[in-house]
N, C-alpha and C positions, 0 to 999 in steps of 0.2 A: 767773707765772713771767716773768722778765725778758725785752722784748722783745729786746735784742740776744742772747740765748740760743736764742730762738725762731729766728731769719734765722739764725744760725748752725749750728744743726741742720739747718732745712731745706738749707740751700746744702751743707750737709756730706752730707745724704743725694742730694740732689739732683748733687752732682759724684762721689757714690759710685756711684750708679746708671749714668750717662752712660759710666764709665769700664768698667761690667762687660761691653757687647760687645767689647770691645777683647782685653779678656782672655779670653775664651770661643773656642778655635781647633779646627777643626774635624779631626776625624780624619784620621789621613795614610791616601790610599788609593794604591795600587799600590806598587812598589817603590820609588818616592821619587828613581829616577833622572829627572834632567830631559830626556831623550831620550824617555822614553816618559809624560808629562806631557804633557796636553791644556789648554791656554791657554784661559781663559775670560775675556778683558778687558772691562771693564766701558765702558758708551754712552761716556762721557767719553771714553776712549782711542780707540773707534772715530770718532768724530765729527774729533778731531782728526789720525787717522790718514789719515781722508779727505778732510778739508779743507787740511789742509798737510801733512803727511809725503808723500801719495801725488803731488800733483801737482811739490813739488822731488825726489822721484825720480825720477820720470819726467824730468823736466828734466838732473837729473843723468847718464841713462842717453844722452841725445839729446846733452848738451854730450861724455859722455866720450865717445859712438862718434865725433864730430867731431876732437875730440884725439887721437882712437887711429889715424884715419887718416891724419892730419897727422905723428902721432911712427912712422906704420909704418915709414918705409924706415931711420929710426934704430935702434927696435925689432928688425928686423930683420937689421942690421949685429950688433946685439949678440947675438941668438938669443933674444929674451924676449919672443916676439908672444904668446904664449899668455898667460903672465903680467901681460902690458900689456892684454890682451885681456878678462882675467877681471876683473881689477880696474877698470878704465873703464870695463865693457859689462856685462858678466855679472853683476858682484854687486850693483852698482843695479838693473837690472833683474830681478833675482831678488826683491831687495826691495822694488820699486815693484807685480812682477806676480804674486807667487807666493807671499807669506807670506799669511796669515787679517789681517783686516782688525782692527787694532788689539792684535796679539800683535805682543811683542819678539821671538820667535826667529826663525831665518833658515830658509828652505826651506819645505817644503809639508809640513804635520802632517796628514794624514787624520784628521777627525772621525766618530766611530764612532755 
């Protein structure tokens, strides 16, 4: 048999078998509603979240608290204290301290 045909058949088989896991989909579990789905992030997402995202979110929470205190007299005159506090302090704080490690969703999703 021609060596080119052997090489082509081998490469076709090799690349075809590598694509098989990408085509396999696990069966859908639950209702499919994202509110009720439990996230299971991979290890690299957890490591990146721990080393990069969490420290930046903690810094954003502290800086946001400082900006909130500086802007408090102006937001009090406009009546937007709650919105400013939520945007500058609460949202970064929730993202830094409440969500699970590596998860992309906000808030606390209890694992069972």
